[in-house]
FIVODREN-251511 format. One record per atom (N, C-alpha, C, CB): atom name; x, y, z; residue in one letter; residue number from 0. Coordinates in Angstrom, 3 decimals, padded with zeros to 6 digits. Glycine has a CB too. Example, Ala and Ser with C-alpha at 12.3 -4.5 7.8 and 13.67 -1.06 7.14 Angstrom:
2
{name N | px 013.190 | py -005.690 | pz 007.800 | resn a | resi 0};
{name CA | px 012.300 | py -004.500 | pz 007.800 | resn a | resi 0};
{name C | px 013.200 | py -003.300 | pz 007.800 | resn a | resi 0};
{name CB | px 011.308 | py -004.473 | pz 009.046 | resn a | resi 0};
{name N | px 012.850 | py -002.250 | pz 007.080 | resn s | resi 1};
{name CA | px 013.670 | py -001.060 | pz 007.140 | resn s | resi 1};
{name C | px 012.900 | py 000.030 | pz 007.870 | resn s | resi 1};
{name CB | px 014.084 | py -000.598 | pz 005.725 | resn s | resi 1};
END
This chain:
84
{name N | px 000.861 | py -001.162 | pz 000.000 | resn m | resi 0};
{name CA | px 000.000 | py 000.000 | pz 000.000 | resn m | resi 0};
{name C | px 000.907 | py 001.224 | pz 000.000 | resn m | resi 0};
{name CB | px -000.980 | py -000.002 | pz 001.228 | resn m | resi 0};
{name N | px 000.827 | py 002.000 | pz -001.065 | resn e | resi 1};
{name CA | px 001.650 | py 003.200 | pz -001.166 | resn e | resi 1};
{name C | px 000.964 | py 004.418 | pz -000.569 | resn e | resi 1};
{name CB | px 001.999 | py 003.469 | pz -002.610 | resn e | resi 1};
{name N | px -000.342 | py 004.488 | pz -000.702 | resn t | resi 2};
{name CA | px -001.103 | py 005.620 | pz -000.198 | resn t | resi 2};
{name C | px -002.134 | py 005.123 | pz 000.797 | resn t | resi 2};
{name CB | px -001.780 | py 006.395 | pz -001.351 | resn t | resi 2};
{name N | px -002.237 | py 005.814 | pz 001.904 | resn g | resi 3};
{name CA | px -003.212 | py 005.429 | pz 002.918 | resn g | resi 3};
{name C | px -003.410 | py 006.560 | pz 003.904 | resn g | resi 3};
{name CB | px -002.770 | py 004.155 | pz 003.648 | resn g | resi 3};
{name N | px -004.081 | py 006.246 | pz 004.975 | resn m | resi 4};
{name CA | px -004.357 | py 007.226 | pz 006.016 | resn m | resi 4};
{name C | px -003.767 | py 006.699 | pz 007.325 | resn m | resi 4};
{name CB | px -005.900 | py 007.500 | pz 006.151 | resn m | resi 4};
{name N | px -003.064 | py 007.553 | pz 008.040 | resn l | resi 5};
{name CA | px -002.521 | py 007.182 | pz 009.339 | resn l | resi 5};
{name C | px -003.537 | py 007.555 | pz 010.410 | resn l | resi 5};
{name CB | px -001.149 | py 007.877 | pz 009.599 | resn l | resi 5};
{name N | px -003.880 | py 006.598 | pz 011.253 | resn w | resi 6};
{name CA | px -004.890 | py 006.773 | pz 012.293 | resn w | resi 6};
{name C | px -004.264 | py 006.458 | pz 013.638 | resn w | resi 6};
{name CB | px -006.130 | py 005.871 | pz 012.035 | resn w | resi 6};
{name N | px -004.573 | py 007.242 | pz 014.658 | resn f | resi 7};
{name CA | px -004.075 | py 007.002 | pz 016.007 | resn f | resi 7};
{name C | px -005.252 | py 006.681 | pz 016.911 | resn f | resi 7};
{name CB | px -003.280 | py 008.228 | pz 016.543 | resn f | resi 7};
{name N | px -005.130 | py 005.598 | pz 017.692 | resn d | resi 8};
{name CA | px -006.183 | py 005.214 | pz 018.630 | resn d | resi 8};
{name C | px -005.526 | py 004.498 | pz 019.806 | resn d | resi 8};
{name CB | px -007.264 | py 004.302 | pz 017.939 | resn d | resi 8};
{name N | px -005.463 | py 005.172 | pz 020.957 | resn d | resi 9};
{name CA | px -004.825 | py 004.570 | pz 022.134 | resn d | resi 9};
{name C | px -005.842 | py 004.145 | pz 023.189 | resn d | resi 9};
{name CB | px -003.835 | py 005.547 | pz 022.747 | resn d | resi 9};
{name N | px -007.070 | py 003.919 | pz 022.784 | resn d | resi 10};
{name CA | px -008.132 | py 003.471 | pz 023.691 | resn d | resi 10};
{name C | px -007.777 | py 002.078 | pz 024.213 | resn d | resi 10};
{name CB | px -009.526 | py 003.458 | pz 022.969 | resn d | resi 10};
{name N | px -007.455 | py 001.987 | pz 025.489 | resn q | resi 11};
{name CA | px -007.032 | py 000.720 | pz 026.086 | resn q | resi 11};
{name C | px -008.194 | py -000.238 | pz 026.335 | resn q | resi 11};
{name CB | px -006.313 | py 000.985 | pz 027.384 | resn q | resi 11};
{name N | px -009.428 | py 000.244 | pz 026.232 | resn t | resi 12};
{name CA | px -010.589 | py -000.616 | pz 026.464 | resn t | resi 12};
{name C | px -011.083 | py -001.301 | pz 025.188 | resn t | resi 12};
{name CB | px -011.713 | py 000.195 | pz 027.070 | resn t | resi 12};
{name N | px -010.635 | py -000.837 | pz 024.029 | resn a | resi 13};
{name CA | px -011.084 | py -001.397 | pz 022.752 | resn a | resi 13};
{name C | px -010.087 | py -002.428 | pz 022.231 | resn a | resi 13};
{name CB | px -011.280 | py -000.280 | pz 021.714 | resn a | resi 13};
{name N | px -010.593 | py -003.462 | pz 021.560 | resn d | resi 14};
{name CA | px -009.696 | py -004.444 | pz 020.956 | resn d | resi 14};
{name C | px -009.274 | py -003.960 | pz 019.568 | resn d | resi 14};
{name CB | px -010.379 | py -005.840 | pz 020.868 | resn d | resi 14};
{name N | px -008.347 | py -004.673 | pz 018.970 | resn i | resi 15};
{name CA | px -007.760 | py -004.248 | pz 017.696 | resn i | resi 15};
{name C | px -008.808 | py -004.167 | pz 016.591 | resn i | resi 15};
{name CB | px -006.647 | py -005.207 | pz 017.284 | resn i | resi 15};
{name N | px -009.739 | py -005.108 | pz 016.577 | resn e | resi 16};
{name CA | px -010.759 | py -005.100 | pz 015.534 | resn e | resi 16};
{name C | px -011.643 | py -003.853 | pz 015.626 | resn e | resi 16};
{name CB | px -011.618 | py -006.362 | pz 015.628 | resn e | resi 16};
{name N | px -012.021 | py -003.478 | pz 016.842 | resn e | resi 17};
{name CA | px -012.847 | py -002.287 | pz 017.038 | resn e | resi 17};
{name C | px -012.110 | py -001.024 | pz 016.588 | resn e | resi 17};
{name CB | px -013.257 | py -002.160 | pz 018.512 | resn e | resi 17};
{name N | px -010.833 | py -000.938 | pz 016.907 | resn k | resi 18};
{name CA | px -010.041 | py 000.228 | pz 016.509 | resn k | resi 18};
{name C | px -009.934 | py 000.323 | pz 014.993 | resn k | resi 18};
{name CB | px -008.642 | py 000.164 | pz 017.133 | resn k | resi 18};
{name N | px -009.718 | py -000.813 | pz 014.345 | resn v | resi 19};
{name CA | px -009.624 | py -000.820 | pz 012.882 | resn v | resi 19};
{name C | px -010.962 | py -000.428 | pz 012.260 | resn v | resi 19};
{name CB | px -009.184 | py -002.209 | pz 012.372 | resn v | resi 19};
{name N | px -012.053 | py -000.895 | pz 012.827 | resn l | resi 20};
{name CA | px -013.372 | py -000.518 | pz 012.307 | resn l | resi 20};
{name C | px -013.620 | py 000.987 | pz 012.446 | resn l | resi 20};
{name CB | px -014.474 | py -001.300 | pz 013.039 | resn l | resi 20};
{name N | px -013.148 | py 001.591 | pz 013.536 | resn r | resi 21};
{name CA | px -013.258 | py 003.056 | pz 013.695 | resn r | resi 21};
{name C | px -012.463 | py 003.770 | pz 012.608 | resn r | resi 21};
{name CB | px -012.756 | py 003.497 | pz 015.098 | resn r | resi 21};
{name N | px -011.237 | py 003.304 | pz 012.404 | resn a | resi 22};
{name CA | px -010.377 | py 003.907 | pz 011.381 | resn a | resi 22};
{name C | px -011.007 | py 003.735 | pz 010.000 | resn a | resi 22};
{name CB | px -008.959 | py 003.276 | pz 011.411 | resn a | resi 22};
{name N | px -011.555 | py 002.555 | pz 009.734 | resn a | resi 23};
{name CA | px -012.176 | py 002.281 | pz 008.436 | resn a | resi 23};
{name C | px -013.392 | py 003.179 | pz 008.209 | resn a | resi 23};
{name CB | px -012.587 | py 000.803 | pz 008.342 | resn a | resi 23};
{name N | px -014.182 | py 003.401 | pz 009.246 | resn a | resi 24};
{name CA | px -015.356 | py 004.269 | pz 009.117 | resn a | resi 24};
{name C | px -014.931 | py 005.695 | pz 008.774 | resn a | resi 24};
{name CB | px -016.185 | py 004.258 | pz 010.421 | resn a | resi 24};
{name N | px -013.893 | py 006.182 | pz 009.428 | resn h | resi 25};
{name CA | px -013.403 | py 007.531 | pz 009.137 | resn h | resi 25};
{name C | px -012.848 | py 007.601 | pz 007.715 | resn h | resi 25};
{name CB | px -012.319 | py 007.946 | pz 010.156 | resn h | resi 25};
{name N | px -012.083 | py 006.593 | pz 007.334 | resn y | resi 26};
{name CA | px -011.511 | py 006.528 | pz 005.979 | resn y | resi 26};
{name C | px -012.625 | py 006.572 | pz 004.936 | resn y | resi 26};
{name CB | px -010.658 | py 005.241 | pz 005.802 | resn y | resi 26};
{name N | px -013.671 | py 005.797 | pz 005.169 | resn t | resi 27};
{name CA | px -014.790 | py 005.741 | pz 004.221 | resn t | resi 27};
{name C | px -015.479 | py 007.092 | pz 004.107 | resn t | resi 27};
{name CB | px -015.802 | py 004.672 | pz 004.648 | resn t | resi 27};
{name N | px -015.698 | py 007.751 | pz 005.238 | resn r | resi 28};
{name CA | px -016.312 | py 009.088 | pz 005.207 | resn r | resi 28};
{name C | px -015.425 | py 010.088 | pz 004.462 | resn r | resi 28};
{name CB | px -016.578 | py 009.589 | pz 006.641 | resn r | resi 28};
{name N | px -014.142 | py 010.007 | pz 004.708 | resn k | resi 29};
{name CA | px -013.206 | py 010.989 | pz 004.147 | resn k | resi 29};
{name C | px -012.936 | py 010.769 | pz 002.657 | resn k | resi 29};
{name CB | px -011.896 | py 010.942 | pz 004.908 | resn k | resi 29};
{name N | px -012.764 | py 009.527 | pz 002.244 | resn y | resi 30};
{name CA | px -012.352 | py 009.230 | pz 000.869 | resn y | resi 30};
{name C | px -013.456 | py 008.596 | pz 000.014 | resn y | resi 30};
{name CB | px -011.161 | py 008.314 | pz 000.892 | resn y | resi 30};
{name N | px -014.612 | py 008.365 | pz 000.585 | resn d | resi 31};
{name CA | px -015.760 | py 007.820 | pz -000.134 | resn d | resi 31};
{name C | px -015.460 | py 006.455 | pz -000.775 | resn d | resi 31};
{name CB | px -016.205 | py 008.803 | pz -001.204 | resn d | resi 31};
{name N | px -014.638 | py 005.671 | pz -000.118 | resn q | resi 32};
{name CA | px -014.408 | py 004.280 | pz -000.508 | resn q | resi 32};
{name C | px -013.975 | py 003.509 | pz 000.726 | resn q | resi 32};
{name CB | px -013.335 | py 004.171 | pz -001.642 | resn q | resi 32};
{name N | px -014.273 | py 002.235 | pz 000.738 | resn s | resi 33};
{name CA | px -013.962 | py 001.415 | pz 001.903 | resn s | resi 33};
{name C | px -012.553 | py 000.844 | pz 001.808 | resn s | resi 33};
{name CB | px -014.981 | py 000.284 | pz 002.046 | resn s | resi 33};
{name N | px -011.767 | py 000.952 | pz 002.876 | resn p | resi 34};
{name CA | px -010.419 | py 000.377 | pz 002.863 | resn p | resi 34};
{name C | px -010.497 | py -001.141 | pz 002.976 | resn p | resi 34};
{name CB | px -009.563 | py 000.959 | pz 004.013 | resn p | resi 34};
{name N | px -009.418 | py -001.811 | pz 002.569 | resn n | resi 35};
{name CA | px -009.395 | py -003.269 | pz 002.684 | resn n | resi 35};
{name C | px -008.117 | py -003.796 | pz 003.326 | resn n | resi 35};
{name CB | px -009.564 | py -003.889 | pz 001.323 | resn n | resi 35};
{name N | px -007.236 | py -002.881 | pz 003.766 | resn l | resi 36};
{name CA | px -005.978 | py -003.300 | pz 004.371 | resn l | resi 36};
{name C | px -005.556 | py -002.314 | pz 005.448 | resn l | resi 36};
{name CB | px -004.881 | py -003.430 | pz 003.307 | resn l | resi 36};
{name N | px -005.058 | py -002.849 | pz 006.563 | resn c | resi 37};
{name CA | px -004.572 | py -002.011 | pz 007.647 | resn c | resi 37};
{name C | px -003.329 | py -002.642 | pz 008.251 | resn c | resi 37};
{name CB | px -005.662 | py -001.808 | pz 008.724 | resn c | resi 37};
{name N | px -002.255 | py -001.868 | pz 008.341 | resn f | resi 38};
{name CA | px -001.030 | py -002.327 | pz 008.987 | resn f | resi 38};
{name C | px -000.989 | py -001.769 | pz 010.404 | resn f | resi 38};
{name CB | px 000.233 | py -001.892 | pz 008.179 | resn f | resi 38};
{name N | px -000.589 | py -002.615 | pz 011.349 | resn v | resi 39};
{name CA | px -000.504 | py -002.236 | pz 012.762 | resn v | resi 39};
{name C | px 000.838 | py -002.706 | pz 013.322 | resn v | resi 39};
{name CB | px -001.692 | py -002.842 | pz 013.582 | resn v | resi 39};
{name N | px 001.199 | py -002.184 | pz 014.488 | resn h | resi 40};
{name CA | px 002.426 | py -002.601 | pz 015.163 | resn h | resi 40};
{name C | px 002.323 | py -004.059 | pz 015.610 | resn h | resi 40};
{name CB | px 002.715 | py -001.690 | pz 016.372 | resn h | resi 40};
{name N | px 003.459 | py -004.722 | pz 015.686 | resn l | resi 41};
{name CA | px 003.497 | py -006.128 | pz 016.102 | resn l | resi 41};
{name C | px 002.825 | py -006.364 | pz 017.449 | resn l | resi 41};
{name CB | px 004.931 | py -006.607 | pz 016.166 | resn l | resi 41};
{name N | px 002.867 | py -005.394 | pz 018.332 | resn s | resi 42};
{name CA | px 002.283 | py -005.583 | pz 019.662 | resn s | resi 42};
{name C | px 000.780 | py -005.833 | pz 019.599 | resn s | resi 42};
{name CB | px 002.564 | py -004.369 | pz 020.531 | resn s | resi 42};
{name N | px 000.137 | py -005.417 | pz 018.522 | resn a | resi 43};
{name CA | px -001.291 | py -005.688 | pz 018.362 | resn a | resi 43};
{name C | px -001.552 | py -007.180 | pz 018.185 | resn a | resi 43};
{name CB | px -001.849 | py -004.912 | pz 017.167 | resn a | resi 43};
{name N | px -000.507 | py -007.914 | pz 017.832 | resn f | resi 44};
{name CA | px -000.570 | py -009.368 | pz 017.687 | resn f | resi 44};
{name C | px 000.190 | py -010.023 | pz 018.830 | resn f | resi 44};
{name CB | px 000.007 | py -009.817 | pz 016.319 | resn f | resi 44};
{name N | px 000.176 | py -009.382 | pz 019.990 | resn n | resi 45};
{name CA | px 000.891 | py -009.860 | pz 021.179 | resn n | resi 45};
{name C | px 002.383 | py -010.020 | pz 020.936 | resn n | resi 45};
{name CB | px 000.311 | py -011.178 | pz 021.637 | resn n | resi 45};
{name N | px 002.937 | py -009.144 | pz 020.091 | resn g | resi 46};
{name CA | px 004.370 | py -009.146 | pz 019.837 | resn g | resi 46};
{name C | px 004.835 | py -010.202 | pz 018.877 | resn g | resi 46};
{name CB | px 005.088 | py -009.309 | pz 021.092 | resn g | resi 46};
{name N | px 003.942 | py -011.056 | pz 018.403 | resn n | resi 47};
{name CA | px 004.329 | py -012.127 | pz 017.501 | resn n | resi 47};
{name C | px 003.467 | py -012.055 | pz 016.252 | resn n | resi 47};
{name CB | px 004.197 | py -013.509 | pz 018.186 | resn n | resi 47};
{name N | px 003.786 | py -011.140 | pz 015.368 | resn g | resi 48};
{name CA | px 002.956 | py -010.936 | pz 014.197 | resn g | resi 48};
{name C | px 003.338 | py -011.757 | pz 012.987 | resn g | resi 48};
{name CB | px 002.982 | py -009.529 | pz 013.835 | resn g | resi 48};
{name N | px 004.312 | py -012.600 | pz 013.112 | resn k | resi 49};
{name CA | px 004.776 | py -013.359 | pz 011.959 | resn k | resi 49};
{name C | px 003.679 | py -014.300 | pz 011.465 | resn k | resi 49};
{name CB | px 006.046 | py -014.151 | pz 012.311 | resn k | resi 49};
{name N | px 003.366 | py -014.171 | pz 010.196 | resn y | resi 50};
{name CA | px 002.409 | py -015.039 | pz 009.498 | resn y | resi 50};
{name C | px 000.964 | py -014.888 | pz 009.963 | resn y | resi 50};
{name CB | px 002.821 | py -016.462 | pz 009.664 | resn y | resi 50};
{name N | px 000.673 | py -013.890 | pz 010.760 | resn l | resi 51};
{name CA | px -000.697 | py -013.732 | pz 011.239 | resn l | resi 51};
{name C | px -001.439 | py -012.694 | pz 010.414 | resn l | resi 51};
{name CB | px -000.708 | py -013.337 | pz 012.716 | resn l | resi 51};
{name N | px -002.689 | py -012.968 | pz 010.166 | resn v | resi 52};
{name CA | px -003.572 | py -012.001 | pz 009.534 | resn v | resi 52};
{name C | px -004.893 | py -012.057 | pz 010.279 | resn v | resi 52};
{name CB | px -003.758 | py -012.292 | pz 007.998 | resn v | resi 52};
{name N | px -005.359 | py -010.910 | pz 010.684 | resn k | resi 53};
{name CA | px -006.666 | py -010.807 | pz 011.308 | resn k | resi 53};
{name C | px -007.554 | py -010.032 | pz 010.352 | resn k | resi 53};
{name CB | px -006.589 | py -010.118 | pz 012.716 | resn k | resi 53};
{name N | px -008.823 | py -010.050 | pz 010.619 | resn k | resi 54};
{name CA | px -009.759 | py -009.322 | pz 009.778 | resn k | resi 54};
{name C | px -010.800 | py -008.627 | pz 010.648 | resn k | resi 54};
{name CB | px -010.437 | py -010.268 | pz 008.766 | resn k | resi 54};
{name N | px -011.151 | py -007.409 | pz 010.270 | resn a | resi 55};
{name CA | px -012.209 | py -006.643 | pz 010.937 | resn a | resi 55};
{name C | px -013.121 | py -006.142 | pz 009.837 | resn a | resi 55};
{name CB | px -011.632 | py -005.447 | pz 011.813 | resn a | resi 55};
{name N | px -014.322 | py -006.678 | pz 009.793 | resn g | resi 56};
{name CA | px -015.204 | py -006.335 | pz 008.672 | resn g | resi 56};
{name C | px -014.546 | py -006.821 | pz 007.399 | resn g | resi 56};
{name CB | px -015.488 | py -004.793 | pz 008.605 | resn g | resi 56};
{name N | px -014.399 | py -005.955 | pz 006.433 | resn g | resi 57};
{name CA | px -013.726 | py -006.309 | pz 005.178 | resn g | resi 57};
{name C | px -012.283 | py -005.865 | pz 005.119 | resn g | resi 57};
{name CB | px -014.461 | py -005.717 | pz 004.027 | resn g | resi 57};
{name N | px -011.700 | py -005.538 | pz 006.268 | resn v | resi 58};
{name CA | px -010.328 | py -005.014 | pz 006.313 | resn v | resi 58};
{name C | px -009.380 | py -006.071 | pz 006.853 | resn v | resi 58};
{name CB | px -010.254 | py -003.736 | pz 007.181 | resn v | resi 58};
{name N | px -008.396 | py -006.453 | pz 006.033 | resn n | resi 59};
{name CA | px -007.340 | py -007.349 | pz 006.503 | resn n | resi 59};
{name C | px -006.393 | py -006.556 | pz 007.394 | resn n | resi 59};
{name CB | px -006.569 | py -007.998 | pz 005.306 | resn n | resi 59};
{name N | px -006.025 | py -007.132 | pz 008.525 | resn i | resi 60};
{name CA | px -005.117 | py -006.485 | pz 009.469 | resn i | resi 60};
{name C | px -003.813 | py -007.253 | pz 009.456 | resn i | resi 60};
{name CB | px -005.724 | py -006.427 | pz 010.910 | resn i | resi 60};
{name N | px -002.722 | py -006.552 | pz 009.167 | resn r | resi 61};
{name CA | px -001.413 | py -007.197 | pz 009.091 | resn r | resi 61};
{name C | px -000.410 | py -006.464 | pz 009.978 | resn r | resi 61};
{name CB | px -000.911 | py -007.238 | pz 007.632 | resn r | resi 61};
{name N | px 000.523 | py -007.209 | pz 010.565 | resn p | resi 62};
{name CA | px 001.540 | py -006.583 | pz 011.413 | resn p | resi 62};
{name C | px 002.660 | py -005.968 | pz 010.580 | resn p | resi 62};
{name CB | px 002.120 | py -007.607 | pz 012.389 | resn p | resi 62};
{name N | px 003.270 | py -004.933 | pz 011.138 | resn s | resi 63};
{name CA | px 004.410 | py -004.289 | pz 010.494 | resn s | resi 63};
{name C | px 005.324 | py -003.693 | pz 011.558 | resn s | resi 63};
{name CB | px 003.939 | py -003.196 | pz 009.500 | resn s | resi 63};
{name N | px 006.592 | py -003.915 | pz 011.426 | resn r | resi 64};
{name CA | px 007.570 | py -003.355 | pz 012.362 | resn r | resi 64};
{name C | px 007.681 | py -001.838 | pz 012.215 | resn r | resi 64};
{name CB | px 008.941 | py -004.001 | pz 012.144 | resn r | resi 64};
{name N | px 007.311 | py -001.310 | pz 011.064 | resn s | resi 65};
{name CA | px 007.500 | py 000.124 | pz 010.817 | resn s | resi 65};
{name C | px 006.346 | py 000.994 | pz 011.323 | resn s | resi 65};
{name CB | px 007.683 | py 000.357 | pz 009.344 | resn s | resi 65};
{name N | px 005.302 | py 000.386 | pz 011.842 | resn i | resi 66};
{name CA | px 004.168 | py 001.148 | pz 012.380 | resn i | resi 66};
{name C | px 004.341 | py 001.289 | pz 013.896 | resn i | resi 66};
{name CB | px 002.803 | py 000.449 | pz 012.036 | resn i | resi 66};
{name N | px 004.159 | py 002.497 | pz 014.404 | resn l | resi 67};
{name CA | px 004.271 | py 002.737 | pz 015.845 | resn l | resi 67};
{name C | px 003.080 | py 002.130 | pz 016.589 | resn l | resi 67};
{name CB | px 004.364 | py 004.251 | pz 016.134 | resn l | resi 67};
{name N | px 003.261 | py 001.777 | pz 017.858 | resn p | resi 68};
{name CA | px 002.136 | py 001.279 | pz 018.651 | resn p | resi 68};
{name C | px 000.986 | py 002.291 | pz 018.655 | resn p | resi 68};
{name CB | px 002.588 | py 000.979 | pz 020.097 | resn p | resi 68};
{name N | px -000.227 | py 001.787 | pz 018.648 | resn d | resi 69};
{name CA | px -001.456 | py 002.590 | pz 018.660 | resn d | resi 69};
{name C | px -001.687 | py 003.381 | pz 017.379 | resn d | resi 69};
{name CB | px -001.424 | py 003.536 | pz 019.817 | resn d | resi 69};
{name N | px -000.912 | py 003.102 | pz 016.327 | resn h | resi 70};
{name CA | px -001.097 | py 003.746 | pz 015.025 | resn h | resi 70};
{name C | px -001.579 | py 002.702 | pz 014.022 | resn h | resi 70};
{name CB | px 000.228 | py 004.419 | pz 014.534 | resn h | resi 70};
{name N | px -002.333 | py 003.161 | pz 013.038 | resn f | resi 71};
{name CA | px -002.930 | py 002.284 | pz 012.043 | resn f | resi 71};
{name C | px -002.724 | py 002.903 | pz 010.665 | resn f | resi 71};
{name CB | px -004.444 | py 002.049 | pz 012.333 | resn f | resi 71};
{name N | px -002.081 | py 002.178 | pz 009.759 | resn w | resi 72};
{name CA | px -001.886 | py 002.630 | pz 008.384 | resn w | resi 72};
{name C | px -002.943 | py 001.910 | pz 007.560 | resn w | resi 72};
{name CB | px -000.409 | py 002.335 | pz 007.853 | resn w | resi 72};
{name N | px -003.980 | py 002.625 | pz 007.165 | resn i | resi 73};
{name CA | px -005.157 | py 002.003 | pz 006.560 | resn i | resi 73};
{name C | px -005.416 | py 002.576 | pz 005.173 | resn i | resi 73};
{name CB | px -006.390 | py 002.200 | pz 007.454 | resn i | resi 73};
{name N | px -005.842 | py 001.703 | pz 004.261 | resn g | resi 74};
{name CA | px -006.142 | py 002.140 | pz 002.905 | resn g | resi 74};
{name C | px -006.494 | py 000.967 | pz 002.014 | resn g | resi 74};
{name CB | px -004.969 | py 002.900 | pz 002.321 | resn g | resi 74};
{name N | px -006.218 | py 001.141 | pz 000.733 | resn m | resi 75};
{name CA | px -006.522 | py 000.123 | pz -000.263 | resn m | resi 75};
{name C | px -005.249 | py -000.652 | pz -000.601 | resn m | resi 75};
{name CB | px -007.134 | py 000.762 | pz -001.540 | resn m | resi 75};
{name N | px -005.364 | py -001.962 | pz -000.608 | resn a | resi 76};
{name CA | px -004.217 | py -002.825 | pz -000.921 | resn a | resi 76};
{name C | px -003.827 | py -002.670 | pz -002.382 | resn a | resi 76};
{name CB | px -004.539 | py -004.304 | pz -000.608 | resn a | resi 76};
{name N | px -002.513 | py -002.700 | pz -002.634 | resn d | resi 77};
{name CA | px -002.013 | py -002.755 | pz -004.000 | resn d | resi 77};
{name C | px -002.261 | py -004.156 | pz -004.541 | resn d | resi 77};
{name CB | px -000.496 | py -002.385 | pz -004.066 | resn d | resi 77};
{name N | px -002.196 | py -004.300 | pz -005.821 | resn r | resi 78};
{name CA | px -002.439 | py -005.607 | pz -006.461 | resn r | resi 78};
{name C | px -001.545 | py -006.700 | pz -005.873 | resn r | resi 78};
{name CB | px -002.206 | py -005.508 | pz -007.978 | resn r | resi 78};
{name N | px -000.262 | py -006.404 | pz -005.665 | resn e | resi 79};
{name CA | px 000.679 | py -007.400 | pz -005.129 | resn e | resi 79};
{name C | px 000.295 | py -007.818 | pz -003.715 | resn e | resi 79};
{name CB | px 002.111 | py -006.844 | pz -005.136 | resn e | resi 79};
{name N | px -000.161 | py -006.878 | pz -002.921 | resn e | resi 80};
{name CA | px -000.552 | py -007.187 | pz -001.545 | resn e | resi 80};
{name C | px -001.804 | py -008.048 | pz -001.504 | resn e | resi 80};
{name CB | px -000.780 | py -005.903 | pz -000.755 | resn e | resi 80};
{name N | px -002.693 | py -007.868 | pz -002.461 | resn e | resi 81};
{name CA | px -003.902 | py -008.692 | pz -002.507 | resn e | resi 81};
{name C | px -003.572 | py -010.143 | pz -002.778 | resn e | resi 81};
{name CB | px -004.858 | py -008.175 | pz -003.568 | resn e | resi 81};
{name N | px -002.487 | py -010.401 | pz -003.503 | resn l | resi 82};
{name CA | px -002.103 | py -011.758 | pz -003.867 | resn l | resi 82};
{name C | px -001.439 | py -012.493 | pz -002.716 | resn l | resi 82};
{name CB | px -001.180 | py -011.732 | pz -005.056 | resn l | resi 82};
{name N | px -000.943 | py -011.774 | pz -001.716 | resn r | resi 83};
{name CA | px -000.257 | py -012.399 | pz -000.579 | resn r | resi 83};
{name C | px -001.230 | py -012.940 | pz 000.418 | resn r | resi 83};
{name CB | px 000.664 | py -011.419 | pz 000.097 | resn r | resi 83};
END
């Protein structure tokens, strides 16, 4: 994903899926299209994000070392990312 929206959510009472759904709702309102991919910090996967993929609604959630904790890089997957 080359272009996306960076979202911050440090709500300790919400789980990762709820946070991604909030980010997706804002993205949809702002860009008038629904996102399908969100990168999050490894800690969202209990520090072990290798080979894990979660889903919230229609958004695939993937871990990334380059995303800060409580931040969400959300947008539309590139063609190559859809194939993975």
